PATI-20669 format. One record per residue: residue number from 1; residue in one letter; x, y, z of N, C-alpha, C, O in turn. Coordinates in steps of 0.2 Angstrom, whole numbers. Atoms other than C-alpha are relative to their C-alpha. Layout:
BEGIN
<site NUM,"A",<X,Y,Z>,<X,Y,Z>,<X,Y,Z>,<X,Y,Z>>
...
***
This chain:
BEGIN
<site 1,"M",<5,-3,-1>,<559,458,1500>,<2,6,6>,<2,13,6>>
<site 2,"S",<-3,-7,-5>,<566,466,1516>,<5,4,0>,<5,9,3>>
<site 3,"D",<-3,-3,3>,<580,471,1507>,<-2,8,-2>,<1,13,-1>>
<site 4,"D",<4,-5,4>,<568,483,1498>,<-1,5,6>,<-2,11,4>>
<site 5,"L",<3,-5,-5>,<563,492,1515>,<7,3,1>,<6,8,5>>
<site 6,"F",<-8,-3,-3>,<581,497,1519>,<4,5,-7>,<9,7,-8>>
<site 7,"L",<-5,-3,6>,<585,506,1504>,<3,8,0>,<6,10,-5>>
<site 8,"F",<1,-6,0>,<584,523,1509>,<1,4,6>,<-1,10,8>>
<site 9,"G",<0,-3,-7>,<589,525,1526>,<5,-5,3>,<7,-10,0>>
<site 10,"D",<-2,7,-3>,<598,514,1539>,<-1,-5,0>,<-7,-7,-3>>
<site 11,"D",<2,8,1>,<600,497,1541>,<-8,-1,4>,<-13,-4,2>>
<site 12,"R",<6,0,-5>,<587,499,1556>,<-5,4,1>,<-5,10,0>>
<site 13,"P",<6,-6,0>,<571,507,1557>,<2,4,7>,<5,2,11>>
<site 14,"A",<-3,-5,-4>,<573,523,1567>,<-4,-2,7>,<-10,-4,6>>
<site 15,"A",<6,2,-5>,<566,522,1586>,<-5,5,-1>,<-4,10,-5>>
<site 16,"P",<6,-5,2>,<549,530,1585>,<0,4,8>,<2,2,14>>
<site 17,"E",<-4,-6,-4>,<551,549,1593>,<-8,-1,5>,<-12,-5,4>>
<site 18,"A",<3,-1,-4>,<541,554,1608>,<-7,3,-3>,<-6,8,-6>>
<site 19,"V",<6,-4,2>,<522,559,1604>,<-2,2,3>,<-5,-2,7>>
<site 20,"T",<4,-4,-6>,<514,571,1614>,<-9,1,-3>,<-10,3,-9>>
<site 21,"P",<7,2,0>,<495,569,1613>,<-2,8,-1>,<-2,12,3>>
<site 22,"A",<5,-6,0>,<486,584,1606>,<-4,1,5>,<-7,-4,8>>
<site 23,"P",<4,-1,-6>,<477,592,1618>,<-8,0,-3>,<-10,3,-8>>
<site 24,"G",<5,1,1>,<459,589,1618>,<-5,7,-4>,<-5,13,-2>>
<site 25,"S",<1,-7,1>,<449,601,1607>,<-8,1,5>,<-10,-4,9>>
<site 26,"I",<4,-3,-3>,<433,609,1614>,<-5,-3,-3>,<-6,-3,-9>>
<site 27,"A",<5,3,2>,<416,599,1614>,<-6,5,-2>,<-4,11,-1>>
<site 28,"D",<5,-4,4>,<400,607,1605>,<-4,0,7>,<-8,5,6>>
<site 29,"W",<4,0,-4>,<391,605,1623>,<4,6,5>,<0,11,6>>
<site 30,"Q",<-5,-5,-3>,<407,616,1632>,<-2,8,-3>,<-3,12,1>>
<site 31,"V",<1,-4,1>,<404,630,1619>,<-6,2,1>,<-7,8,1>>
<site 32,"D",<7,-2,-2>,<384,630,1623>,<1,2,6>,<-1,7,7>>
<site 33,"L",<-1,-3,-7>,<389,632,1641>,<2,6,2>,<0,10,6>>
<site 34,"L",<-3,-7,-1>,<400,646,1639>,<-4,5,-2>,<-5,11,0>>
<site 35,"R",<4,-9,1>,<389,657,1629>,<-4,0,4>,<-3,4,7>>
<site 36,"K",<2,-1,-5>,<375,653,1641>,<3,6,6>,<0,11,7>>
<site 37,"A",<-4,-1,-4>,<388,657,1655>,<2,8,-2>,<2,12,3>>
<site 38,"L",<0,-5,3>,<391,673,1645>,<-6,6,0>,<-6,11,2>>
<site 39,"D",<6,-1,-1>,<373,677,1643>,<-3,1,6>,<-7,6,8>>
<site 40,"A",<3,-1,-6>,<369,675,1659>,<3,7,3>,<0,11,7>>
<site 41,"R",<-4,-5,-5>,<382,689,1665>,<-1,6,-4>,<3,11,-3>>
<site 42,"G",<1,-6,4>,<376,702,1652>,<3,0,-5>,<2,5,-9>>
<site 43,"L",<-4,-3,4>,<389,701,1642>,<-2,-1,-9>,<-1,-5,-13>>
<site 44,"T",<4,1,9>,<381,703,1623>,<5,3,-4>,<6,1,-10>>
<site 45,"A",<-4,-4,4>,<393,714,1616>,<7,-4,-2>,<11,-7,2>>
<site 46,"V",<-8,5,3>,<409,704,1605>,<4,0,3>,<6,-4,7>>
<site 47,"E",<-7,-1,-3>,<422,713,1612>,<0,-1,9>,<6,-3,11>>
<site 48,"H",<-1,2,-7>,<417,711,1631>,<-1,-7,1>,<2,-10,6>>
<site 49,"R",<-2,8,1>,<414,692,1627>,<7,-4,-1>,<9,-9,2>>
<site 50,"K",<-7,2,1>,<430,690,1620>,<5,3,8>,<7,-2,11>>
<site 51,"A",<-3,-1,-4>,<439,700,1634>,<-3,-5,5>,<1,-9,4>>
<site 52,"A",<3,6,-3>,<428,688,1647>,<4,-6,1>,<7,-9,6>>
<site 53,"I",<-4,4,2>,<436,675,1638>,<7,-3,0>,<9,-8,1>>
<site 54,"Q",<-7,-1,1>,<453,680,1636>,<4,0,8>,<9,-1,9>>
<site 55,"L",<-5,-2,-4>,<456,684,1654>,<-3,-7,8>,<0,-8,13>>
<site 56,"A",<1,6,-3>,<448,669,1662>,<5,-6,-4>,<6,-11,-1>>
<site 57,"A",<-1,6,5>,<456,658,1647>,<11,-1,4>,<15,-6,4>>
<site 58,"G",<-6,-3,0>,<474,668,1653>,<4,1,-7>,<10,1,-6>>
<site 59,"R",<-4,0,7>,<480,669,1634>,<-5,2,-5>,<-11,1,-4>>
<site 60,"A",<4,-3,7>,<473,678,1617>,<-4,-7,-3>,<0,-12,-5>>
<site 61,"V",<5,5,1>,<458,667,1612>,<-4,4,-9>,<-4,9,-11>>
<site 62,"E",<1,-6,8>,<452,672,1592>,<-8,-5,1>,<-13,-3,-1>>
<site 63,"S",<8,2,0>,<436,662,1596>,<-2,-6,5>,<3,-9,8>>
<site 64,"L",<2,6,-6>,<427,648,1608>,<2,-7,-1>,<4,-11,3>>
<site 65,"R",<-4,6,4>,<434,635,1594>,<6,-1,5>,<7,-5,9>>
<site 66,"A",<-8,1,-3>,<453,639,1600>,<1,-4,6>,<6,-7,7>>
<site 67,"L",<0,1,-6>,<449,635,1617>,<3,-9,0>,<4,-12,-5>>
<site 68,"T",<-2,6,0>,<456,616,1622>,<-7,-5,5>,<-12,-2,7>>
<site 69,"H",<7,1,-4>,<444,605,1631>,<1,2,8>,<-4,4,12>>
<site 70,"D",<-2,-1,-6>,<453,607,1648>,<-1,8,2>,<-4,9,7>>
<site 71,"E",<0,-7,-2>,<454,627,1646>,<-10,2,0>,<-13,6,3>>
<site 72,"A",<8,-4,-1>,<435,629,1644>,<-4,-3,5>,<-9,0,7>>
<site 73,"L",<-1,-1,-6>,<433,620,1659>,<1,6,4>,<-4,9,6>>
<site 74,"R",<-2,-4,-4>,<444,630,1668>,<-5,9,-3>,<-6,14,1>>
<site 75,"V",<4,-5,3>,<435,645,1657>,<-6,0,5>,<-8,5,8>>
<site 76,"L",<9,1,-2>,<418,638,1664>,<-1,3,8>,<-4,7,11>>
<site 77,"S",<-1,-1,-7>,<425,637,1681>,<0,6,4>,<-2,7,10>>
<site 78,"K",<-2,-9,-2>,<430,656,1683>,<-5,3,-2>,<-4,8,0>>
<site 79,"L",<6,0,0>,<414,659,1676>,<-4,2,5>,<-7,6,9>>
<site 80,"G",<9,1,-7>,<403,652,1688>,<3,4,6>,<-1,4,10>>
<site 81,"Q",<-3,-1,-7>,<414,660,1702>,<-3,10,0>,<-4,13,5>>
<site 82,"T",<3,-6,1>,<407,678,1694>,<-6,0,3>,<-8,-6,3>>
<site 83,"P",<7,-1,0>,<390,683,1700>,<-3,1,-7>,<-1,6,-11>>
<site 84,"A",<5,-3,4>,<376,682,1686>,<-3,6,0>,<-5,9,5>>
<site 85,"K",<3,-6,-1>,<369,697,1682>,<-8,1,1>,<-11,-3,-3>>
<site 86,"T",<6,2,-2>,<353,699,1689>,<-6,3,-4>,<-2,6,-9>>
<site 87,"D",<5,-1,4>,<337,705,1679>,<0,9,3>,<-2,11,9>>
<site 88,"T",<2,-7,0>,<338,724,1678>,<-7,3,-3>,<-8,9,-2>>
<site 89,"S",<5,-3,2>,<322,726,1669>,<-5,3,3>,<-9,7,1>>
<site 90,"R",<3,-3,-4>,<312,728,1685>,<2,7,5>,<8,8,7>>
<site 91,"S",<-2,-7,-4>,<313,745,1694>,<-1,-2,9>,<-3,-7,12>>
<site 92,"A",<1,2,-7>,<313,746,1713>,<-6,2,3>,<-8,1,8>>
<site 93,"W",<6,-1,-1>,<296,753,1712>,<-5,-7,-2>,<-10,-8,2>>
<site 94,"D",<2,4,4>,<291,738,1702>,<1,-7,10>,<-3,-10,13>>
<site 95,"E",<-4,5,-5>,<301,728,1718>,<-5,2,7>,<-5,-2,13>>
<site 96,"R",<2,-4,-6>,<290,738,1731>,<-5,-7,6>,<-9,-11,2>>
<site 97,"E",<2,4,-1>,<283,727,1744>,<-7,2,4>,<-12,-2,5>>
<site 98,"E",<7,-2,-4>,<268,738,1755>,<-4,4,-8>,<-1,6,-14>>
<site 99,"D",<5,-6,4>,<254,749,1745>,<3,6,2>,<5,8,8>>
<site 100,"T",<0,-8,-2>,<257,766,1742>,<-7,4,0>,<-13,1,-1>>
<site 101,"W",<5,-2,1>,<245,779,1743>,<-4,0,-6>,<-10,-1,-5>>
<site 102,"I",<1,1,6>,<242,778,1724>,<-5,-7,0>,<-10,-6,-3>>
<site 103,"D",<1,5,1>,<239,759,1726>,<-5,0,4>,<-10,-3,1>>
<site 104,"R",<8,0,-4>,<225,761,1739>,<-5,4,-4>,<-11,1,-4>>
<site 105,"L",<5,-2,4>,<215,773,1728>,<-5,-4,-4>,<-9,-1,-8>>
***
């Protein structure tokens, strides 16, 4: 039976090749955090979101799922360094501290 194992090659088995582990794939929670970080920065257009991710990742990225676990952490870190967009739905008029003459009427 042991003779049958070596019918198609050398008499001794080949040494196992060094296998490099595949980089960890991105987790669902990381995808959610990336989306929230992009939303917080006011990036709603797909092309703006993609540009921000590619800039932070340092390479072309087709989708968030194309990032590895480590890349996602780096992208989140870089997005965290840029300030989130402030709420611009309120005007300076709404943010005034003192009453104006019209408010006193």
